[in-house]
N, C-alpha and C positions, 0 to 999 in steps of 0.2 A: 571555506568549502565544506559542504555537508558530506558526511560519510555514514555508512550503515554497518558498523562493526558488530552490533548486537544482533544476533541471529534470532532473538526472541520475537514471537508474534503471537497474538491472541485474537480469538474471535469475539467480537463485541455484539451480543444479541440485541441490545437496545438500539445500536446504530446500524445493525445489519451490515457489518464491515469487519475487515481484519485490521487490527491495530498493530503498528510497528513503530520503531523509534530510530531517529538519526541523531548524530551529534556533530556539532560545529564547534570545535575547541571545547569550552566548558558549557556550551549551550546545548540542551537536549530539546528536540522537537518531536512531537507526536504526529503520526500520519495515520490516516484511515483510508483504506481502499474499499469502496462500496461493493456489495454483492454483484451489481450489474456490471461493474468493471471486470470483476473476476470471471463472470459468465462470458464476457466478451473474449477474454484470454483463454478460457477453458470452457467451451460450450458443454452444457449438460451438468455443470456443477449446480447442486441444489440443496446440499446439506452442509452443516458446519465443517465436517471432515473434508468434504469436497472443496470448500472455499480455502481451507488451510493448505490442502494439497496444491490447489491452483496457485496460491501465493508462493509456496515453496518451488514449484516448477517454473514460475515466471518471475522469481525474485529479482533477477538482473534488470529486466525491463521495467518492473515496478519501481525499483530504487532509482533507476535513471530518470524516470518520469517524476518521481518525488523530488529529485535534485533540481529538476528544471523549474518546479513550482515554488521551491523553497526560497525565501527571502530572509536573510539574517535579521533576527530581532523583530521581525514583522508581526508574528503571532505565535501562539503556543501550539496550535495544531493545524493540520492541512488535510483536506478531503480530496481524494483522487476518485474521479468519476469516469464512467464508461467512455464519454466523448474524448478523453485524453489517450485512449488506447485504440489501436487498429484492430479490426475484427480478424480473427483467425479463420483462414479458409480451409 
């Protein structure tokens, strides 16, 4: 089972996504949540600081979604996209 004990996250300008990590025993997996997904969770986000803030505010739902898409040993990184998240009303 994947867990997210590492609170580190970083904005990746090239991918236009926030990068974070999970661990499954000794296996580490990289996750990227795209800007559009963060905008869905926090409308109005438009700058790097906004995206990091959106990630911090919605970390629980983001990590729960990441855990659903994770498959042990399947690949090194996973992309989380807007369609995986409900719109905030």
